[in-house]
N, C-alpha and C positions, 0 to 999 in steps of 0.2 A: 683652794682656800678654806673650804669646808672641812677638808681633811685636817689641815693645820689646826683650826679651831677645835676639832674634836679631840686630836691628841693633847693639845694644850689643855683642855678641860680636864682630860684624865690625869695629867700631871698635877693640875691644881687640887683636884679631889684627892689624890694620894698625899700630897704634901699637908693638905689640911688634916687629914686623918692622922698624919705622922705627928703633928704637934699635941695631939692627945693620946697618942698610942705608943708614945716612947721610942720613936725612931731614932737610931743612932748615928746614922750617916746619910748624907745627901750626895748625889752623883749626877754629873752632867757631862755628856760626851757626844760622840758620834761614830757612826760604823760606815764602811763601805763593803760592798759585796759583789761577787760574781754570780749572776743569776741567769735562769732561763724560764721561759714560759711553757707551761705544760701543754702536752700534744695528744689529747685523747688517752689512748691506752699506753703511750709511752711517758716516761718522766719528763722529757723535754721535746718540743717541737723543733725539728732540724733546722728551721728558718728562723728560730727565736733563741738562739744560744748565745753564751758570751755577753749578756747584757749586764750593764753596770747599774747597781742600786746603792743609793747613799742617803743619809739622813741623820738628824740629830736625836738624841734621846735625854730624858731626865728621869730620876728614880730616887726612892728613899729605901733604905735598908733597916731591917729589924733583926736584932740579935745576931748580927753578922752571919745571916743565914737566908733570909727571905728578902728578896728585892722586888719592889712594886713600882712600876713606872709607866711611862708612855713614850711612844716614838713616832716619828714621822718618816717615810722613805719615799723616794722618788726614782722612777726608772724611765728611760725612753725605749719603746719597742721599736723593732725594725719595720719599715714600710714594706708594703707587698702589693703586687697586682696580680690579676687573673682574667684569662679571656672568658668571654661568654657569648651567647647569641649564635646564630647560624654560621657554622664553620668558625666559631670564635673570632667573629669579624669585630667584636666590640672588646673593650678591656676596661676593667674597673681598677681604681687605685686607692688604697687606703694609706693615708700618710700622717705626719705630724701626730704620732701615736705616743701618748704618755700614760702612765699610771701612778697615781698618788695613793699611799697607804697610811692610814692613821690607826693606831693600835694602843690599847692598854695591855700590859704584859706582867706576868708574875715569873719570876725566877728562883729557883732553889739552887743555892751554892753548897754543895756538899764538901766533906772533908775539911771541917772547920779547923782552924789553926795551921793549915797547910799553905805554903806560898802559892802552889798551883792547885787549883780546885776544879773538880767536875761540876758542871751546871746543867741543869735541865729546867724546861719551862713552857708556858703556853700563853698565847695572846688572842685577843678578840678585839675587833674593830669593823672598819669599812675600807674598801677601796674604791677609787674613782678613775675610770678610764676616759680619756678623751682622744679623738681621731678625726680626721677630715676624709670623707669619700667623694671621689670625683670619677667620671668615667669619659670615654672617647670612643667614636667620634661624636659630634654634636647630634643630640636627638637620641642619645643611647639610654636615657633615663628610664623610659617605660620597659625597656628590655632588662634592665637591671632589677626594676622592682619585680618583674614577672619571673626572673631567674632566681633571685636570692632574697627578695623582699627588703632590698636596701634602697634607701633614698639618699641622694647626693647632699652634701653640705656637712657641716660639723655634726658629730655624734657623741653623745655622752652616756655613760652608764655607772651605776653604783651598785655595789653588792656588799653582803656581809662578808666579813674576812676572819679567818681563823688561823692559828699557826702553832707549830710546836717547834722546839729547839733543843739541841744538845750540844755541848761544847766545853771549853776549858776557860777559866778565868785566872789571872795571875797578878800580883802586886809588884810593880817595878819600883815603886816609891811608897812611902806611907800616904801620899795623897794622889797616886796614880795608878789606875788598874787598867789592864789591857784584858781583851777578851777575844775569842775566835770560836767558830763552830759552824753548824748547819742549821738553818731554820728553813722549815717547810710551810708555806702558806697553802691552805686549802687543798689538802692531800687528794690526789686522784680525781680532781674536779675539772678536768679538761683545760681550756686555756685560762681558767681562774687560778689554777695551781702555779705556784712560783717557789721552787726550790732555789735556796741561796747559800753560798759559802761566804761567811763574813768574818771580818776582823774590825776590831774598834778599840777606842780607849776613852776613859772618862777620868775627870778630876773629882777628888772627894773632899768634902767638907764635913768634918766630924763635930757633933754636938759637944760642948764643954762636959767633960766627965765621962765621955764614951770611950 
């Protein structure tokens, strides 16, 4: 919920600025993406591939070139388990794993006047991870703390998030824009990294005279 509020706040700030800075177009839409979670020295952790990311965005456009907005994205990460203790006689489980991302983003749409345009951008915000840690058999909790420093029960974490993107945008209709590309959250930052191939669309509302 905090992530949603943060992203909504960034959108409201952008809209507020637009009223005094001559924004020409307002856009609202959503994106879906195929994602994976980073894995140390590799782009993707082999156990966390083919993850689905989705969420809404809203933005304002300036001079049909610069897009400033906010977005929220959600994904569910895969559960996993691992043995520990003497002869791996105990097992811990991490389940109910979700990540929520709230970002403000600036995107430059190049090739003005073309129907299909190159876009590049960057975003900043935060992400929020939630998961549930359990272990078996009964009485395994002290061993789990000693082995990994983990305690059973709900776990939460929140970290700074930054991203870069490159892709294409195209007008299908005077009020409908689609976009597709590659966005990379927290490059080379281990399990905080999140590369995603995305596609989405938005509805445009133009100011009178724009």
